[in-house]
SETI-669942 format. One record per residue (C-alpha): residue number from 1; z, x, y. Coordinates in steps of 0.001 Angstrom, whole numbers, plus 500000, padded with zeros to 6 digits. Each point is the difference from the previous one (the first is absolute). Layout:
REM SETI-669942
- n, w, u, v
- NUM, Z, X, Y .
...
REM end
This chain:
REM SETI-669942
- n, w, u, v
- 1, 379495, 290460, 758767 .
- 2, 500175, 500148, 496220 .
- 3, 497657, 498252, 497785 .
- 4, 498769, 499538, 496143 .
- 5, 497038, 498143, 499204 .
- 6, 499708, 498614, 496575 .
- 7, 496833, 497964, 499043 .
- 8, 500005, 496085, 499944 .
- 9, 503797, 500256, 501562 .
- 10, 499341, 501091, 503258 .
- 11, 502606, 502334, 501717 .
- 12, 503503, 501125, 499820 .
- 13, 500273, 500926, 503866 .
- 14, 503507, 501378, 501159 .
- 15, 499990, 500909, 503415 .
- 16, 502902, 501824, 502129 .
- 17, 500338, 501323, 503495 .
- 18, 502034, 502547, 501700 .
- 19, 501136, 500628, 503480 .
- 20, 501037, 503113, 501826 .
- 21, 501577, 502722, 498098 .
- 22, 499885, 498426, 496644 .
- 23, 497577, 499414, 497362 .
- 24, 498962, 497278, 497800 .
- 25, 499515, 500288, 496056 .
- 26, 498632, 497334, 497545 .
- 27, 498557, 499686, 496511 .
- 28, 497735, 497554, 498434 .
- 29, 498901, 500041, 496245 .
- 30, 498361, 497466, 497290 .
- 31, 499749, 500054, 496264 .
- 32, 498273, 497736, 497762 .
- 33, 496551, 499259, 497959 .
- 34, 499753, 504023, 499349 .
- 35, 500435, 500632, 503710 .
- 36, 502252, 502522, 501451 .
- 37, 500441, 500768, 503594 .
- 38, 502369, 500809, 502939 .
- 39, 500238, 501495, 502982 .
- 40, 502795, 501340, 502281 .
- 41, 500093, 501417, 503620 .
- 42, 502779, 501493, 502389 .
- 43, 498698, 500074, 504046 .
- 44, 501790, 501379, 502643 .
- 45, 499415, 501599, 503264 .
- 46, 497777, 502792, 499181 .
- 47, 499778, 499497, 496382 .
- 48, 498674, 497937, 497106 .
- 49, 500705, 500609, 496369 .
- 50, 497781, 497938, 497756 .
- 51, 499312, 499578, 496217 .
- 52, 497951, 497511, 498058 .
- 53, 499101, 499832, 496291 .
- 54, 497696, 497532, 497744 .
- 55, 499544, 499786, 496243 .
- 56, 497307, 497168, 498810 .
- 57, 496884, 498839, 497930 .
- 58, 497075, 501543, 501516 .
- 59, 498460, 496605, 499459 .
- 60, 502608, 498808, 502641 .
- 61, 498994, 498970, 503523 .
- 62, 501099, 502790, 502207 .
- 63, 504121, 499791, 499490 .
- 64, 501218, 501998, 502648 .
- 65, 503253, 501534, 501124 .
- 66, 499944, 500907, 503405 .
- 67, 502522, 501098, 502400 .
- 68, 499651, 500065, 503796 .
- 69, 502360, 501331, 502778 .
- 70, 500069, 501676, 503391 .
- 71, 501643, 500046, 503463 .
- 72, 499030, 499656, 503590 .
- 73, 501452, 501998, 503397 .
- 74, 499113, 499254, 503623 .
- 75, 498853, 503095, 501768 .
- 76, 499624, 500904, 503671 .
- 77, 498417, 503369, 500734 .
- 78, 500469, 500829, 503890 .
- 79, 499196, 502220, 502852 .
- 80, 499892, 498622, 503257 .
- 81, 497292, 501928, 500988 .
- 82, 497858, 498799, 497020 .
- 83, 500784, 496503, 500149 .
- 84, 497024, 497701, 498947 .
- 85, 498017, 503009, 498237 .
- 86, 499081, 500001, 496398 .
- 87, 500758, 502316, 496825 .
- 88, 501095, 500050, 496817 .
- 89, 503103, 500459, 497986 .
- 90, 499302, 501815, 496608 .
- 91, 502900, 499937, 497290 .
- 92, 500142, 500907, 496414 .
- 93, 501057, 498120, 497187 .
- 94, 501175, 501733, 496820 .
- 95, 499507, 498471, 496419 .
- 96, 501201, 500803, 496862 .
- 97, 499790, 498274, 496587 .
- 98, 498202, 499712, 496519 .
- 99, 496963, 497984, 499054 .
- 100, 499933, 499084, 495984 .
- 101, 497503, 497712, 498077 .
- 102, 499248, 499285, 496535 .
- 103, 497542, 498106, 497721 .
- 104, 496402, 498742, 501117 .
- 105, 500803, 498210, 503458 .
- 106, 503314, 501477, 501200 .
- 107, 499840, 500763, 503910 .
- 108, 502588, 501358, 502072 .
- 109, 499810, 500292, 503990 .
- 110, 502152, 501052, 502957 .
- 111, 498983, 499475, 503611 .
- 112, 501223, 500378, 503330 .
- 113, 498734, 499051, 503354 .
- 114, 501459, 499046, 503650 .
- 115, 499363, 497469, 502536 .
- 116, 500348, 499887, 503658 .
- 117, 500989, 496912, 501599 .
- 118, 499183, 498245, 496823 .
- 119, 496358, 501304, 499898 .
- 120, 499087, 502526, 497266 .
- 121, 499611, 503550, 501150 .
- 122, 496208, 501005, 500268 .
- 123, 498854, 503632, 499020 .
- 124, 499551, 502772, 502958 .
- 125, 499698, 503368, 500117 .
- 126, 503772, 500778, 499348 .
- 127, 500383, 498003, 497014 .
- 128, 500104, 502401, 496855 .
- 129, 500343, 498212, 496833 .
- 130, 501405, 503139, 498263 .
- 131, 498809, 500470, 496364 .
- 132, 500184, 495863, 499471 .
- 133, 496805, 498379, 498180 .
- 134, 497282, 499129, 502678 .
- 135, 499616, 496323, 500724 .
- 136, 496457, 498867, 501552 .
- 137, 502005, 498303, 502877 .
- 138, 500583, 500521, 503767 .
- 139, 503840, 499550, 499720 .
- 140, 502728, 502374, 499666 .
- 141, 500969, 500437, 496358 .
- 142, 501493, 502084, 497740 .
- 143, 499306, 498907, 496290 .
- 144, 500539, 501529, 496600 .
- 145, 498775, 498414, 496918 .
- 146, 499389, 500244, 496293 .
- 147, 498260, 497833, 497347 .
- 148, 499293, 500188, 496479 .
- 149, 496744, 499298, 497875 .
- 150, 501160, 500650, 496701 .
- 151, 498703, 503397, 499641 .
- 152, 502390, 501795, 500472 .
- 153, 502633, 496968, 499379 .
- 154, 502721, 501165, 502688 .
- 155, 499588, 501693, 503239 .
- 156, 502625, 501150, 502223 .
- 157, 500406, 501600, 503579 .
- 158, 502498, 501555, 501911 .
- 159, 500235, 499542, 503896 .
- 160, 501646, 502220, 502525 .
- 161, 497962, 499500, 503127 .
- 162, 500038, 499529, 503758 .
- 163, 497725, 497932, 502255 .
- 164, 499877, 500324, 503729 .
- 165, 499275, 496627, 501830 .
- 166, 499299, 499613, 503824 .
- 167, 500844, 497010, 501823 .
- 168, 498283, 499659, 503547 .
- 169, 502237, 498783, 503022 .
- 170, 500078, 499811, 503792 .
- 171, 502769, 502075, 501779 .
- 172, 502760, 497861, 501287 .
- 173, 499035, 496928, 497785 .
- 174, 502445, 499328, 496946 .
- 175, 498240, 499329, 496740 .
- 176, 501201, 499166, 496426 .
- 177, 499080, 502039, 497080 .
- 178, 500286, 498773, 496476 .
- 179, 499635, 502190, 496673 .
- 180, 499788, 498353, 496806 .
- 181, 499480, 501025, 496434 .
- 182, 498653, 498154, 496811 .
- 183, 500719, 500871, 496490 .
- 184, 497751, 498282, 497724 .
- 185, 499827, 500242, 495701 .
- 186, 497420, 497736, 498490 .
- 187, 496717, 499779, 498462 .
- 188, 496598, 501268, 501352 .
- 189, 498005, 497112, 498381 .
- 190, 500495, 497137, 497653 .
- 191, 498604, 499781, 496585 .
- 192, 500011, 502712, 497776 .
- 193, 500133, 500178, 495897 .
- 194, 502955, 498121, 499229 .
- 195, 502509, 502773, 500684 .
- 196, 502510, 500716, 502762 .
- 197, 500719, 502160, 502707 .
- 198, 503107, 501204, 502347 .
- 199, 500281, 501881, 503205 .
- 200, 503226, 501200, 501961 .
- 201, 499981, 501071, 503939 .
- 202, 503052, 501847, 500732 .
- 203, 500572, 501038, 503642 .
- 204, 503763, 499384, 499999 .
- 205, 500058, 503434, 501820 .
- 206, 497360, 498177, 501793 .
- 207, 498842, 499825, 503693 .
- 208, 501767, 502141, 502998 .
- 209, 499528, 500385, 503426 .
- 210, 498803, 503652, 500372 .
- 211, 500668, 500024, 504175 .
- 212, 497581, 499689, 502707 .
- 213, 497358, 503004, 499818 .
- 214, 498714, 500027, 503303 .
- 215, 499422, 497698, 503224 .
- 216, 496553, 500322, 501687 .
- 217, 499033, 499065, 503329 .
- 218, 496415, 498634, 499298 .
- 219, 499100, 502487, 497753 .
- 220, 502014, 503099, 501381 .
- 221, 503424, 500682, 498422 .
- 222, 502660, 499445, 502546 .
- 223, 504136, 500574, 499919 .
- 224, 500375, 498633, 503401 .
- 225, 501468, 496698, 499145 .
- 226, 503055, 498137, 498617 .
- 227, 500107, 497588, 496861 .
- 228, 502602, 497064, 499904 .
- 229, 500398, 497832, 496636 .
- 230, 501578, 496730, 499955 .
- 231, 502132, 501327, 497476 .
- 232, 501084, 503028, 501446 .
- 233, 498973, 502309, 497107 .
- 234, 498208, 502876, 501104 .
- 235, 496575, 499658, 498156 .
- 236, 498924, 503718, 500795 .
- 237, 502016, 501092, 497098 .
- 238, 499380, 499309, 496290 .
- 239, 501809, 497317, 498317 .
- 240, 502919, 501976, 497898 .
- 241, 500416, 497516, 496993 .
- 242, 502845, 498385, 501185 .
- 243, 501352, 497236, 502513 .
- 244, 500784, 501948, 503458 .
- 245, 503173, 498156, 500208 .
- 246, 501166, 501012, 496646 .
- 247, 501633, 503213, 500956 .
- 248, 501474, 501646, 497040 .
- 249, 496948, 498870, 497810 .
- 250, 501779, 498035, 497555 .
- 251, 497447, 496761, 499921 .
- 252, 502472, 497775, 502228 .
- 253, 500908, 499642, 503611 .
- 254, 503730, 499354, 500077 .
- 255, 503100, 501407, 501431 .
- 256, 499387, 503387, 498964 .
- 257, 497068, 500274, 502121 .
- 258, 501750, 498393, 503020 .
- 259, 502651, 502871, 499684 .
- 260, 497229, 502316, 500167 .
- 261, 498410, 498648, 503002 .
- 262, 503497, 499525, 501743 .
- 263, 500800, 503376, 499320 .
- 264, 496961, 501777, 501549 .
- 265, 500382, 497481, 502969 .
- 266, 498059, 501812, 503123 .
- 267, 498557, 502635, 497684 .
- 268, 497144, 500219, 497703 .
- 269, 501595, 499292, 496945 .
- 270, 499791, 496217, 499078 .
- 271, 496856, 499780, 501837 .
- 272, 497845, 496934, 498375 .
- 273, 497319, 499090, 502453 .
- 274, 498774, 503967, 500287 .
- 275, 500765, 500210, 503636 .
- 276, 502566, 502903, 499669 .
- 277, 502914, 498161, 501130 .
- 278, 502499, 497819, 497847 .
- 279, 501134, 497234, 502300 .
- 280, 499964, 496208, 500197 .
- 281, 496200, 499693, 499207 .
- 282, 500626, 501357, 496591 .
- 283, 503183, 498173, 499529 .
- 284, 497957, 496617, 500530 .
- 285, 497603, 501392, 497566 .
- 286, 502232, 500933, 497314 .
- 287, 501915, 496816, 500197 .
- 288, 496789, 497986, 499817 .
- 289, 498881, 501802, 496406 .
- 290, 503637, 499738, 498836 .
- 291, 500197, 499063, 496140 .
- 292, 503518, 500679, 499386 .
REM end
C-alpha cells in the first residue's frame, strides 16, 4: 500500500500485490499549493524497502508521504509427540535507514509490526524492541522517529537495529504470519508561524528478515520440531538481500538462472527453496518468479 495524503484533496492511493517468489513495487507523489510529498515501497518475501518525503507549509493540515508494505507466509511447526501443545516462534527483523526532519514541525517515522492470522501480535516475554523508541502499548512494534521544534531547526538519526518478535502457535496447527513496515514523512503539528518544514524517511535498505532465532515449547527452548512454509523458503536463515530464484544475483530471474539450476540438478547447487537439493520443486519456484 502506497499513500500520499494532501489536505483538502484526499489521498493519492496506489496499491499493488505480489504472489510467491516475486515482489511488488509502486510509488505515489503530489505537488501543488506549496506541498510536495512522495512515497516509494518495494516488498517481497523477506524484505520491505520503503521511503517517504514531505515538504509543506507548517500551517497545512498534516500533509503526509506514507509508504506501507509487507509480506505474509504460512507456517506449520510440527512434532507428532507435541501436537496440540503451545509454544512461541521468535524471529528477528533487521532494520536499516535514516530519518531526517527540518523546520518547526518536521516529523519522520519508520515502524515495523507483525500479525498472526490477521491479529496484531501482543507483547510477551520473548519480544525485544531492540533500541527502538518505546511505545505505550501492549502490541509488538519496532518504532523509530524524530521531530523538530525549530530549535535546533534540523534533526537526523541513523537506524541500524534488530527487533525480536515472538508469535504464539500450536504444534501441528498452521498459521499465517504477516510482517509489515510503514515509512512516514510529514508534520508533527499543524499551525506554526508561517514557515515551512520538510522531512525524509529513507529506509530503502529497509527491513529484512533476520531468521528464526528460537522455537519454544511453552517457555522452554526446543530443537525437536520441523518447520514447513507455504513458499518452501527456509525461514531459519536470514534474508540475504536477493530473490532466492535470482541465482546469479543480477536482479532478474531468467535463462541464466535456469541454466545454473539445471546444471546443479540433484546437488545443492541451484537450490532455491533451501532444502539442500535442486529438484522439481526448485524449478517450479524459479519459473514462478520468472522476469525474463
